[in-house]
N, C-alpha and C positions, 0 to 999 in steps of 0.2 A: 512753138514760137507763136507770138500773138501780134503779128504785123497788122492785122485787119480789125483788131478789137476796139481801137479808138476812133474809128471812122465816123460813128454815129454820135459823137459827143457834140454838145452845143458849144458854140464859141463863147468865150468869156465876155461879160458885159464890159463896155468901155465907157468912160466918162471924162469930161474936161476937168482936169485936176490942177490946182495951183502948185507950182514947183519952184525951186531955186535952180537957176541955170548959171553955169560958169560964164564970166564975161570975156574970157580968152577965146578967140575964134577957133583955134586948133584943138582946144580941150573939149571933150564930150561929157564932162561931169555935170550931173544934175541930181536933185533929190526932191522928194515930196515935201511940201511945206508942213503937212500934218504929222510928219515923222521927224521934224526937227524942233528944237527948243528955243533957238535964238532968232531974232529978227534980222540979223546981219550975219549970214553964213560965209564961211571960207570953203573953197572947193577942196574936197578930200583928195583929189587927184593931183592938183597943181598948186594949191594953196592961195590962189587969187580970190578976189571977191566974187560973189554971186549976186545975180539980180532976179527979181520976181518975174515969173512967166506962167504960161499955161501949156499943158500937153494933153492929148487924147491918149490915155493909157488905161490899162485894165483896172477895174474897180477892186479894191480889197476891203474886206470887212474891217470896221473900226475895232480897236482893242477895247474890250469892256473894262479892263483893269487900269486903263490910263486915266489920270486925273485931269 
């Protein structure tokens, strides 16, 4: 068993990222802006409109194959 093997890992880098957030108060839907294609998104969970916002989330490397 390897319970103690991951203790010395460095935490992932976080950054302020632009996201789409659902406008419905009870819904927790959101997505990164750089992972979407449209300027006006609909929530994948409830289908309502989403608004622009920012969140402090883990940094992911950009896809070199994306145009």
